[in-house]
C-alpha positions as CSV (number, residue, x, y, z in Angstrom):
1,M,100.4,64.5,138.3
2,D,99.9,68.0,136.9
3,S,101.5,69.8,139.9
4,P,105.0,70.9,139.1
5,L,107.7,70.1,141.6
6,S,108.8,73.2,143.4
7,D,110.5,74.0,146.7
8,V,108.1,74.9,149.5
9,P,109.4,78.0,151.3
10,G,111.4,76.9,154.3
11,H,112.4,73.6,152.8
12,S,115.1,74.7,150.5
13,W,117.8,73.3,152.8
14,L,116.5,69.8,151.9
15,G,117.9,70.3,148.3
16,A,116.1,69.9,145.0
17,P,112.7,68.1,145.2
18,I,112.7,64.4,144.2
19,D,109.9,63.0,142.0
20,A,109.5,59.4,143.1
21,R,105.9,59.2,141.8
22,P,106.5,57.2,138.6
23,L,108.4,54.5,140.5
24,F,105.6,53.2,142.7
25,G,104.0,51.1,140.0
26,P,107.3,49.5,139.0
27,E,108.3,48.9,142.6
28,Q,105.0,47.3,143.3
29,A,105.5,45.0,140.3
30,A,109.0,44.1,141.4
31,L,107.7,43.3,144.9
32,M,105.0,41.0,143.6
33,A,107.4,39.2,141.3
34,T,109.7,38.6,144.3
35,L,106.9,37.3,146.6
36,R,105.4,35.0,144.0
37,G,108.8,33.5,143.5
38,L,109.3,32.5,147.1
39,T,109.3,28.8,148.3
40,P,107.4,27.7,151.4
41,A,110.8,27.5,153.2
42,D,111.6,31.1,152.2
43,W,108.7,32.5,154.1
44,R,110.2,31.2,157.4
45,R,113.6,32.7,156.9
46,E,114.7,35.6,159.0
47,A,114.5,38.8,157.1
48,V,115.4,41.3,159.8
49,P,116.2,40.5,163.5
50,G,113.1,39.1,165.1
51,W,111.0,39.0,161.9
52,T,110.7,36.3,159.3
53,V,110.0,37.1,155.6
54,R,106.4,36.4,156.3
55,D,106.4,38.9,159.2
56,L,108.1,41.6,157.1
57,V,105.5,41.1,154.3
58,A,102.7,41.5,156.9
59,H,104.4,44.7,158.0
60,L,104.4,46.0,154.4
61,L,100.7,45.3,154.2
62,G,100.3,47.4,157.4
63,D,102.2,50.3,155.8
64,F,100.0,50.1,152.7
65,Y,96.8,50.1,154.7
66,G,98.0,52.9,156.9
67,R,98.8,55.2,154.0
68,L,95.5,54.7,152.3
69,A,93.4,55.0,155.5
70,R,95.2,58.1,156.7
71,D,95.9,60.1,153.5
72,R,93.4,58.9,150.9
73,D,90.4,58.1,153.1
74,G,90.8,60.5,156.0
75,Q,90.6,57.9,158.7
76,Q,91.2,59.5,162.1
77,E,91.0,56.4,164.4
78,G,94.1,54.3,165.2
79,P,96.7,53.6,167.7
80,R,97.8,56.4,170.1
81,F,101.0,57.3,171.9
82,A,101.3,55.8,175.4
83,P,102.3,58.3,178.1
84,G,105.9,59.3,177.7
85,E,106.3,57.1,174.6
86,T,108.8,58.4,172.0
87,L,108.1,58.3,168.3
88,E,110.6,55.5,167.8
89,A,109.0,53.4,170.6
90,F,105.5,54.1,169.3
91,I,106.4,53.0,165.7
92,H,108.1,49.8,166.8
93,R,105.2,49.0,169.2
94,I,102.4,49.4,166.7
95,N,104.4,47.6,163.9
96,Q,104.9,44.6,166.2
97,E,101.3,44.6,167.2
98,W,100.3,44.5,163.6
99,V,102.7,41.7,162.7
100,D,101.5,39.7,165.7
101,A,97.9,40.0,164.7
102,H,98.6,38.8,161.2
103,R,100.5,35.6,162.1
104,R,97.3,33.7,161.4
105,V,97.2,34.9,157.8
106,S,98.8,32.6,155.2
107,P,101.5,33.7,152.9
108,A,99.2,33.2,149.9
109,A,96.5,35.4,151.4
110,L,99.2,38.1,152.2
111,V,100.4,38.1,148.6
112,D,96.9,38.4,147.2
113,T,96.0,41.2,149.6
114,L,99.3,43.0,148.9
115,D,98.6,42.8,145.2
116,L,95.3,44.4,145.6
117,V,96.1,47.1,148.1
118,G,99.6,47.8,146.8
119,A,98.2,48.8,143.4
120,Q,95.9,51.3,145.2
121,V,98.9,52.7,147.0
122,A,100.8,53.2,143.8
123,R,97.8,55.0,142.3
124,F,97.6,57.2,145.4
125,F,101.2,58.3,145.1
126,E,101.1,58.7,141.3
127,T,98.4,61.4,141.7
128,A,99.7,63.1,144.9
129,D,100.5,66.8,144.9
130,P,104.3,66.8,145.5
131,D,104.1,70.4,147.0
132,A,101.4,69.6,149.5
133,P,102.3,69.4,153.2
134,S,102.4,65.8,154.4
135,L,103.7,63.6,157.2
136,G,106.9,64.6,158.9
137,V,110.1,62.9,158.1
138,S,111.9,62.6,161.4
139,W,115.2,61.5,160.1
140,A,115.4,64.6,157.9
141,G,114.3,66.9,160.7
142,V,111.2,68.3,159.0
143,D,107.6,68.2,160.1
144,P,105.4,68.6,158.2
145,A,107.4,67.5,155.2
146,P,106.5,68.3,151.6
147,M,104.8,65.4,150.0
148,W,107.7,64.9,147.6
149,L,109.9,64.0,150.5
150,D,107.2,62.0,152.3
151,S,106.5,59.9,149.2
152,A,110.1,59.4,148.4
153,R,110.6,58.2,152.0
154,D,107.9,55.6,151.5
155,L,109.4,54.4,148.2
156,T,112.7,53.9,150.0
157,E,111.0,51.9,152.7
158,F,109.2,49.7,150.2
159,W,112.4,49.2,148.3
160,T,114.5,48.5,151.4
161,H,112.0,45.8,152.6
162,R,112.2,44.2,149.2
163,Q,115.9,44.0,149.4
164,Q,115.7,42.5,152.9
165,I,113.5,39.8,151.5
166,R,115.8,39.2,148.6
167,H,118.8,38.9,150.9
168,A,117.0,36.5,153.2
169,T,116.3,34.2,150.3
170,G,119.7,34.2,148.8
171,H,119.6,37.0,146.3
172,G,121.6,40.2,146.1
173,T,120.5,43.8,146.0
174,D,118.4,44.7,143.0
175,P,120.8,46.6,140.7
176,D,118.1,48.5,138.8
177,V,119.4,52.0,138.7
178,R,115.9,53.5,138.3
179,F,115.2,52.6,141.9
180,L,118.6,52.7,143.6
181,S,119.4,56.3,142.3
182,V,116.2,57.7,143.8
183,V,116.7,55.7,147.0
184,L,120.2,57.0,147.5
185,D,119.2,60.5,146.7
186,T,116.4,60.3,149.2
187,F,118.5,58.8,151.9
188,M,121.1,61.6,151.5
189,R,118.4,64.2,152.5
190,A,119.2,63.1,156.1
191,L,122.7,64.6,155.8
192,P,121.8,68.1,157.1
193,H,119.9,66.7,160.1
194,T,122.7,64.3,160.8
195,L,125.2,67.2,161.1
196,R,122.9,69.4,163.1
197,R,124.9,69.3,166.3
198,V,128.3,69.4,164.6
199,D,130.3,72.6,165.4
200,A,131.8,74.2,162.3
201,R,132.4,77.6,160.8
202,V,129.6,79.0,158.6
203,G,130.4,78.0,155.1
204,T,132.1,74.7,156.0
205,Q,131.1,72.0,153.6
206,V,130.9,68.2,154.0
207,Q,130.5,66.1,150.9
208,V,129.4,62.6,150.4
209,R,130.2,60.9,147.1
210,I,128.6,57.6,146.1
211,E,130.1,55.9,143.1
212,G,128.5,54.3,140.1
213,P,125.6,55.1,137.8
214,A,123.1,55.2,140.7
215,G,125.3,57.4,142.8
216,G,126.1,61.1,142.9
217,T,127.5,63.9,145.1
218,W,125.7,65.6,148.0
219,T,127.3,68.6,149.7
220,A,126.0,69.9,153.1
221,T,127.0,73.5,154.0
222,A,126.9,75.0,157.4
223,T,124.6,78.1,157.2
224,A,123.8,80.9,159.6
225,T,120.5,82.6,160.6
226,A,119.7,85.8,158.8
227,T,120.1,87.7,162.0
228,A,123.4,86.2,162.9
229,A,124.8,86.4,159.4
230,A,124.5,90.2,159.6
231,T,126.7,90.3,162.6
232,A,130.3,89.6,163.2
233,T,129.4,86.6,165.3
234,A,127.6,84.4,162.8
235,T,126.6,81.0,164.2
236,V,125.6,77.9,162.5
237,D,121.8,77.7,162.2
238,R,121.6,74.5,160.2
239,W,123.3,72.5,157.5
240,S,121.9,72.9,154.0
241,L,122.0,70.9,150.7
242,A,120.9,73.9,148.8
243,E,124.0,76.0,148.9
244,P,126.4,76.2,145.9
245,E,129.6,74.3,146.2
246,T,132.5,76.7,146.9
247,G,136.1,75.9,147.2
248,H,137.3,72.6,148.6
249,P,135.1,70.6,151.1
250,A,136.4,70.4,154.6
251,A,135.7,66.6,154.4
252,T,134.7,64.2,151.7
253,V,133.4,60.7,152.2
254,G,133.4,58.3,149.3
255,L,131.2,55.2,149.5
256,D,130.1,52.4,147.3
257,P,126.3,52.2,146.7
258,E,125.9,49.0,148.7
259,T,127.6,50.3,151.8
260,A,125.8,53.7,151.4
261,W,122.2,52.3,151.5
262,R,123.0,49.7,154.1
263,L,124.6,52.4,156.3
264,C,121.5,54.6,156.0
265,T,119.2,51.7,157.0
266,R,121.6,50.4,159.7
267,G,122.4,47.2,157.7
268,V,126.0,48.1,158.5
269,Q,127.2,50.2,161.4
270,P,129.1,53.6,161.0
271,D,132.4,52.0,162.0
272,T,132.1,49.5,159.2
273,A,131.2,52.2,156.7
274,L,134.1,54.3,157.8
275,A,136.5,51.3,157.3
276,R,135.2,51.0,153.7
277,A,135.0,54.7,153.0
278,R,137.5,56.9,151.1
279,I,138.0,59.9,153.4
280,E,139.6,63.2,152.5
281,G,140.0,66.1,154.9
282,D,138.7,66.5,158.4
283,R,138.1,63.0,159.8
284,R,135.9,64.4,162.6
285,L,133.4,65.7,160.0
286,A,133.6,62.6,158.0
287,E,132.8,60.5,161.0
288,A,129.8,62.7,161.8
289,A,128.5,62.3,158.2
290,C,128.8,58.5,158.6
291,R,126.4,58.6,161.5
292,I,123.6,59.2,158.9
293,V,120.4,57.3,159.5
294,S,117.5,57.5,157.0
295,I,115.0,55.4,158.8
296,I,113.2,55.6,162.2
297,Y,115.8,53.8,164.3
């Protein structure tokens, strides 16, 4: 963990780097406490459409093994894209294949294996170089992504699946600000990619504000290419989280933390989030911001 966080050239539009590394150990401990508290009936409850709690836990184990095999051990073998298969279809297919193959594994065996392998995953991330190039993050529109974003993305996935297990078994979202603040900050890195096809004048700003101690403010600014910016016909190249806030945003979307993270993971739909949001300014831009998705969907 000696490598300082810095912005890799070309990634400044993603905003300031996030250091999620210290949270993998605590997140793993929280997951194990959740799983060891489940009853036999809890394992059969639906966690996400089509998957029980047990299925979702098996999926987490697959995520753990995949990360270690690929990035720690250099394993090259594995599933391949079918002809014409999209990234989303590929991910959903191999996830389902893994879950199906593990339906013969008992919950007790899953928990014991997750305890062992999850600790290794936490150690991997704790010692990862945050500035190194890593897996692409499709929902942020960057490939390869800097490891700081890739690791923060994985933390959000582990955290989200733990909440889905909690909700399926009658518990609310974990209110621990340590996790939720990093999760929300990571999810908001999808905002520039979300707005990529939105027409706006260069310099237009769209702001998302999430209330509470885990929340914050994220401002995406429409920016121009260096070539276009030098002409009188500057056109939007991309939206950026790195530009300084200037003047009054063209649109502001205020969300509560629960609605925000559920929106980003499609636990609620954009129309539901809009109905709950506090919107100021250009509604077209606000509606575009509420189409944010921070998972492969």
